[in-house]
C-alpha positions, 0 to 999 in steps of 0.5 A: 705471787710467790715466793721469790727467795726462800731466805735473805739473810741480814747480810743480803745473801739469798737462799734459792726456794728448795725443790721439794717445798711444795710437795712437802707442804702438801704432805704435811697438810695430809698428816695435819688432816690425819692427826686432827681426825684421829685426835677428835 
């Protein structure tokens, strides 16, 4: 299972998934983990 389209507008226009989506998601996870460790 996964995303077929990144976004579909109310007019039915679909926006493709950005290529950087997965790598950005992994980077965000790492940054959030670091932030959590620094705060505690």
